[in-house]
C-alpha positions in Angstrom: -12.1 1.4 -31.2 -8.5 2.2 -32.3 -6.8 5.3 -33.4 -4.2 5.3 -36.2 -1.9 2.3 -36.1 1.8 3.0 -36.3 3.7 0.6 -38.5 5.6 -2.0 -36.4 8.3 -2.3 -39.0 9.2 1.4 -38.6 9.1 1.5 -34.8 9.9 -1.8 -33.1 10.8 -1.8 -29.4 9.9 -3.0 -25.9 8.0 -0.9 -23.3 7.7 -1.9 -19.6 4.6 -0.8 -17.8 4.6 -0.7 -14.0 1.3 -1.7 -12.3 0.8 -0.1 -8.9 -2.5 -1.5 -7.6 -3.9 -4.3 -9.9 -7.5 -4.1 -8.7 -7.5 -0.4 -9.7 -4.9 -0.1 -12.4 -4.5 -3.4 -14.2 -7.3 -3.1 -16.7 -6.3 0.3 -18.0 -2.7 -0.6 -18.3 -3.4 -3.9 -20.0 -5.5 -1.9 -22.5 -2.4 0.2 -23.0 -0.4 -3.0 -23.6 -3.1 -4.1 -26.1 -2.8 -0.9 -28.0 1.0 -1.1 -28.0 0.8 -4.7 -29.3 -1.5 -3.6 -32.2 1.3 -1.1 -33.1 3.9 -3.9 -33.1 5.6 -3.0 -29.8 6.2 -5.6 -27.2 4.8 -4.5 -23.8 5.8 -6.0 -20.5 3.4 -5.5 -17.6 5.5 -5.3 -14.4 4.2 -5.7 -10.8 5.3 -2.6 -8.8 7.2 -4.6 -6.1 9.1 -6.5 -8.7 10.1 -3.7 -10.9 13.6 -3.2 -9.6 14.4 -6.9 -9.9 12.8 -7.5 -13.3 13.3 -4.4 -15.4 17.1 -4.5 -15.4 16.8 -8.1 -16.8 14.1 -7.1 -19.3 16.1 -4.1 -20.5 13.1 -2.2 -22.1 13.6 0.7 -24.4 11.2 2.7 -22.2 9.6 2.3 -18.8 6.1 3.7 -18.0 6.3 4.3 -14.2 3.4 4.8 -11.9 4.7 8.1 -10.3 7.9 10.2 -9.9 8.5 10.9 -6.2 11.4 10.8 -3.8 10.4 7.2 -2.8 11.2 5.9 -6.3 14.1 8.3 -7.2 16.7 5.5 -6.9 14.8 3.4 -9.4 14.4 6.3 -11.9 18.1 7.0 -11.6 18.9 3.4 -12.4 16.5 3.3 -15.4 18.1 6.4 -16.8 21.6 5.2 -16.2 20.8 1.9 -18.0 19.5 3.7 -21.1 15.8 3.2 -20.5 13.6 6.1 -21.3 11.3 7.1 -18.5 7.6 8.1 -19.0 5.3 8.8 -16.1 1.6 8.0 -16.0 0.5 8.7 -12.5 -1.9 6.4 -10.8 -3.3 9.5 -9.0 -3.7 12.4 -11.4 -7.2 13.8 -11.4 -8.4 14.1 -7.7 -6.1 16.8 -6.3 -6.0 19.4 -3.6 -7.0 23.0 -4.2 -4.0 24.2 -2.2 -0.9 22.9 -0.5 1.6 20.3 -1.7 -0.9 18.3 -3.8 -2.2 21.3 -5.8 -1.2 21.2 -9.5 1.1 24.2 -9.5 2.8 23.2 -6.3 3.2 19.7 -7.5 4.7 20.8 -10.8 7.1 23.2 -9.1 8.2 20.5 -6.6 9.1 18.2 -9.5 11.4 20.9 -10.8 12.8 21.9 -7.5 13.6 18.4 -6.4 15.5 17.6 -9.6 13.1 14.7 -10.5 12.3 16.5 -13.7 15.8 15.7 -15.0 15.0 11.9 -14.6 11.8 12.1 -16.7 11.7 11.9 -20.5 7.9 12.1 -20.9 4.9 12.8 -18.7 1.3 11.8 -19.5 -1.5 13.7 -17.8 -5.1 12.8 -17.0 -6.4 16.3 -17.7 -5.5 19.8 -18.9 -5.4 21.4 -15.4 -2.4 19.4 -14.3 -0.9 19.4 -17.8 -1.0 23.2 -17.9 0.6 23.4 -14.4 3.5 21.3 -15.5 4.0 23.3 -18.7 4.3 26.4 -16.5 6.3 25.1 -13.5 7.9 21.6 -14.0 11.0 22.5 -16.1 10.2 19.6 -18.4 10.1 20.7 -22.1 6.4 21.2 -23.2 6.8 18.8 -26.1 7.6 16.0 -23.5 4.3 16.7 -21.6 1.4 14.8 -23.1 -2.3 15.3 -22.5 -3.8 11.9 -23.0 -6.4 11.1 -20.4 -6.2 8.0 -18.1 -6.6 4.6 -19.8 -8.4 3.3 -16.7 -11.4 5.5 -17.6 -11.6 4.2 -21.2 -13.7 1.4 -19.6 -16.5 3.8 -19.0 -17.1 4.2 -22.7 -18.1 1.8 -25.5 -16.9 -0.5 -26.8 -15.0 -1.2 -23.6 -17.9 -0.6 -21.3 -19.4 -4.0 -22.0 -16.6 -5.4 -19.8 -18.1 -3.7 -16.7 -19.9 -6.9 -15.6 -21.1 -7.5 -12.0 -23.1 -10.2 -10.3 -25.2 -7.8 -8.1 -28.0 -5.5 -9.0 -30.4 -3.2 -7.1 -28.0 -1.9 -4.5 -26.7 1.4 -3.2 -22.9 1.6 -3.1 -21.1 3.3 -0.2 -17.4 3.9 -1.1 -15.2 4.6 1.9 -12.1 6.7 1.9 -10.3 6.3 5.3 -7.1 4.5 4.4 -5.1 7.2 6.3 -6.5 6.0 9.6 -7.6 2.5 8.7 -4.7 1.3 6.6 -4.4 -2.0 4.9 -0.7 -2.1 3.8 1.0 -0.1 6.5 0.9 -1.2 10.1 -0.5 1.9 11.8 -1.9 5.4 11.3 1.5 6.8 12.6 3.2 5.2 9.6 0.5 6.8 7.4 1.3 10.2 8.9 5.0 9.6 8.1 4.0 8.9 4.5 2.0 12.1 4.3 5.0 14.0 5.7 7.4 12.3 3.2 5.1 13.6 0.4 5.8 17.1 1.5 2.8 17.9 3.7 3.6 20.1 6.7 3.4 18.6 10.2 0.6 21.1 11.1 -1.4 20.1 8.1 -0.9 16.3 8.8 -2.1 16.7 12.4 -5.1 18.7 11.3 -6.3 16.3 8.6 -5.7 13.2 10.7 -7.6 14.8 13.7 -10.5 15.6 11.4 -10.6 12.1 9.9 -10.4 10.5 13.3 -13.4 12.6 14.5 -15.5 12.1 11.4 -14.9 8.3 10.9 -17.0 7.0 13.8 -19.9 9.3 12.8 -19.5 8.1 9.2 -19.9 4.5 10.4 -23.0 5.5 12.4 -24.5 7.2 9.4 -24.1 4.1 7.2 -25.9 2.0 9.9 -28.7 4.6 10.3 -29.1 4.6 6.5 -29.4 0.8 6.4 -32.0 0.9 9.2 -33.9 3.6 7.4 -34.1 1.6 4.2 -34.3 -2.0 5.4 -35.5 -3.3 2.0 -32.6 -1.8 0.1 -29.2 -3.5 0.0 -26.3 -1.3 0.9 -22.9 -2.5 -0.4 -20.0 -1.0 1.5 -16.8 -1.0 -0.5 -13.7 -0.1 1.4 -10.9 1.8 -0.3 -8.3 -0.6 -1.9 -5.8 0.6 0.7 -8.2 0.2 3.7 -8.5 -2.7 6.1 -11.8 -4.4 5.4 -12.1 -6.2 8.7 -13.0 -3.1 10.6 -16.2 -2.7 8.5 -17.0 -6.4 8.7 -16.9 -6.3 12.5 -18.7 -2.9 12.7 -21.7 -4.0 10.5 -21.9 -7.6 11.5 -25.6 -8.6 12.0 -27.1 -5.8 9.9 -28.8 -7.9 7.3 -28.9 -5.4 4.4 -25.3 -4.2 4.6 -22.8 -6.2 2.6 -19.0 -5.6 2.8 -17.4 -6.4 -0.5 -14.2 -4.8 -1.9 -13.6 -7.3 -4.6 -13.1 -6.6 -8.3 -12.8 -3.3 -10.1 -14.8 -0.4 -8.7 -16.0 0.6 -12.1 -17.9 -2.7 -12.4 -19.6 -2.1 -9.1 -20.5 1.5 -9.8 -21.9 0.6 -13.2 -24.2 -1.9 -11.6 -25.3 0.3 -8.7 -28.3 2.5 -8.2 -26.0 5.3 -7.0 -22.9 6.1 -5.0 -22.6 7.6 -1.5 -19.3 8.9 -0.3 -17.3 11.5 1.6 -14.5 13.2 -0.5 -14.0 10.0 -2.4 -12.6 10.0 -6.0 -15.1 7.4 -7.0 -17.6 10.3 -7.3 -15.8 11.0 -10.6 -16.0 7.3 -11.6 -19.8 7.5 -10.9 -20.2 10.6 -13.1 -18.2 9.0 -15.9 -20.4 5.9 -15.6 -23.6 7.9 -15.7 -24.4 7.3 -12.0 -25.4 9.8 -9.3 -22.9 10.5 -6.5 -24.2 11.7 -3.2 -21.8 13.4 -0.7 -22.5 13.1 3.1 -21.6 16.8 3.1 -22.7 17.5 6.7 -19.8 15.4 7.9 -17.3 17.3 5.8 -14.7 19.6 7.2 -12.8 22.4 5.4 -9.5 20.6 5.8 -10.7 17.2 4.4 -12.6 18.9 1.6 -9.7 21.1 0.5 -7.5 18.0 0.3 -9.7 16.8 -2.6 -12.5 19.3 -3.5 -13.6 17.8 -6.8 -15.7 14.9 -5.5 -17.9 17.1 -3.3 -18.4 19.7 -6.1 -19.8 17.2 -8.6 -22.1 15.4 -6.1 -25.6 15.9 -4.6 -24.6 17.4 -1.3 -26.7 16.2 1.7 -26.8 18.9 4.4 -28.2 16.5 7.0 -29.4 13.0 7.5 -32.9 13.7 6.4 -31.7 15.2 3.1 -29.4 12.2 2.6 -32.4 9.9 3.0 -34.4 12.0 0.5 -31.7 11.7 -2.1 -31.4 8.0 -1.6 -35.2 7.6 -1.9 -34.9 8.9 -5.5 -32.2 6.5 -6.7 -31.7 5.2 -9.3 -33.6 8.1 -10.9 -31.2 10.8 -12.1 -33.8 13.6 -12.3 -32.6 15.7 -9.3 -29.1 15.6 -10.7 -27.5 17.4 -13.7 -25.0 14.8 -14.9 -24.0 16.7 -18.0 -23.0 19.7 -15.8 -21.0 17.4 -13.6 -19.2 15.9 -16.6 -18.3 19.4 -17.7 -16.7 20.0 -14.3 -14.6 16.8 -14.5 -13.4 17.4 -18.1 -10.4 19.7 -17.2 -9.2 17.0 -14.8 -10.0 13.9 -16.8 -9.8 15.1 -20.5 -12.1 13.6 -23.1 -14.3 10.7 -22.0 -14.0 9.0 -25.4 -12.4 5.6 -24.7 -9.2 6.6 -26.6 -6.8 7.5 -23.8 -4.8 4.2 -24.1 -4.7 4.6 -27.9 -3.5 8.2 -27.6 -0.8 7.2 -25.1 0.3 4.3 -27.2 0.8 6.5 -30.2 2.9 8.9 -28.2 5.0 6.1 -26.7 5.6 4.6 -30.1 6.7 8.0 -31.4 9.1 8.3 -28.4 10.7 5.0 -29.3 11.3 6.3 -32.8 13.3 9.3 -31.6 15.1 7.6 -28.7 18.9 7.8 -28.9 20.1 5.8 -25.9 20.6 2.0 -26.0 19.0 -0.1 -23.3 21.5 -2.1 -21.2 20.7 -5.3 -19.3 22.3 -5.8 -15.9 22.1 -8.7 -13.5 24.1 -6.6 -11.0 21.3 -4.0 -11.0 18.7 -6.7 -10.6 20.6 -8.1 -7.7 20.3 -4.7 -6.0 16.6 -4.3 -6.8 17.4 -1.5 -9.2 18.9 0.6 -6.4 22.5 1.9 -6.2 22.5 1.8 -2.4 20.4 -1.3 -1.8 19.7 -2.6 1.7 20.7 -6.1 2.9 17.0 -7.2 2.6 16.8 -5.9 -1.0 20.0 -7.7 -1.9 18.6 -10.9 -0.4 15.5 -10.5 -2.4 17.6 -9.9 -5.5 19.6 -13.1 -4.8 16.4 -15.2 -4.5 14.9 -13.6 -7.6 18.0 -14.4 -9.6 18.4 -17.9 -8.2 14.7 -19.0 -8.5 13.2 -16.5 -10.9 11.2 -13.5 -9.5 7.9 -15.3 -10.2 8.8 -18.1 -7.7 10.5 -15.8 -5.3 7.4 -13.5 -5.2 5.1 -16.5 -4.5 7.3 -17.4 -1.5 7.4 -13.8 -0.3 3.6 -13.6 -0.5 3.3 -16.6 1.8 5.6 -14.8 4.3 4.0 -11.4 3.8 0.3 -12.0 2.8 -0.4 -8.3 2.5 1.6 -8.4 -0.8 -1.0 -10.6 -2.5 -3.1 -7.4 -3.1 -0.4 -6.2 -5.5 -0.1 -9.5 -7.4 -1.4 -10.6 -10.7 -0.7 -13.4 -13.2 -0.6 -14.5 -16.8 -4.2 -15.7 -16.7 -5.4 -12.3 -15.4 -3.7 -10.5 -18.3 -4.7 -13.0 -20.9 -8.4 -12.8 -19.9 -8.3 -9.0 -20.2 -6.7 -9.2 -23.7 -9.4 -11.6 -24.8 -12.0 -9.2 -23.6 -10.4 -6.3 -25.4 -10.2 -8.2 -28.6 -13.8 -9.2 -28.4 -14.9 -5.7 -27.7 -13.0 -4.1 -30.6 -12.7 -6.9 -33.1 -8.9 -6.4 -32.9 -6.7 -9.5 -32.8 -5.9 -10.7 -29.3 -2.3 -10.4 -28.3 -0.4 -13.3 -26.7 1.0 -13.4 -23.2 3.8 -15.2 -21.4 6.0 -14.7 -18.4 9.1 -12.6 -19.2 12.2 -14.7 -18.4 15.7 -14.0 -17.0 17.8 -14.1 -20.2 20.7 -15.8 -18.2 18.8 -18.6 -16.4 15.6 -18.7 -18.5 13.6 -18.8 -15.3 10.2 -17.0 -15.3 9.9 -13.5 -14.0 6.8 -12.0 -12.3 6.5 -9.6 -15.3 4.3 -10.6 -18.2 5.0 -10.0 -21.8 2.2 -8.9 -24.2 3.0 -9.3 -27.8 1.8 -10.2 -31.3 3.0 -13.2 -33.3 
């Protein structure tokens, strides 16, 4: 399934694509790389932690970043100063707050007010609601704001849906969403609070939402156990959020025979194989709807603050008002008869655009068009790579830059993962990308692109980033 192919002879170039969380984002972004390769453009898939060390050596014509926030402003400034175009495809773009900092209008206005809009050449949106807010408030010219949909969700639609394979069947999926108080990558909830504040949430709001989460979480765990005991012959698969610490769930549910803790693989595969999805304000309710599955919200545990932080998941779910109603809904699964999935899909459309499997193709066409009109020349810089892409790099960042230049960032990152195992969750390799490209070629009858490690042009040592290209 491919939209119009743009001639490679007319629009050659190189585009770097930053991958935030591989388990969640890699497939959609490799599909984007596949579409770019079909159009004759070399794509480079870049692990998020390595972007500042690799991209100045790769010197792409354009960088597709995973967000534009204060935390990556130094990188965006470096990319612009080096002549790389900057396009944003947010990893989070469809599950937003109804009010406050994360509401579409407020988000768009903050991009303008902060000056980040001046560092962005193009912005791609998951759905029209956020797109319209940015047209009104971001200060970015409307022609630079693209409504594409999110490539991740192309996998919910044929021909790509055949890739949603899973080993389990006949299970109820419980997706958890408590990374703020059960974090995997940060060391404590207090650090998570600091992250919330750094994103613009007020101290009062942060205190309120964390208090609600800490009160609801133990009851949520009790509810899962009670559900498992109420349905002893049904398997319940608990899948922690990718940013959550799984060990808490393993310890809490140890000894309950029909509860399995498994966060492996892509959530779309698991949802597609499930009988239905139970959640509390989790964005995977949308994933369930897009995959044609029934989402059930444990609504009686909800609070106004938690719900307002992300109201869409609850609004498209069967809402259990008490435990008995939750059990009644579960009893019907996998039957969809109590649920109007077409109505739910209509609610998601303004946030997730067309569910047609063509988001990656639309975005690829727009990126190729951006290359054709780009006037700046990309500049390679070992000095920028040494500083991790930051003008005011810390001592630690410079040391990482030195090791990446001396040994190649691929080898340096392997060493760092051994020292800091939590980083392995953000890692991926050539084999991962190659396998996805083979799958996409098989699904679409398009030719498979080739892959290899990008290399430092000065030392020829392999970088962590992976090139996707045609012969």
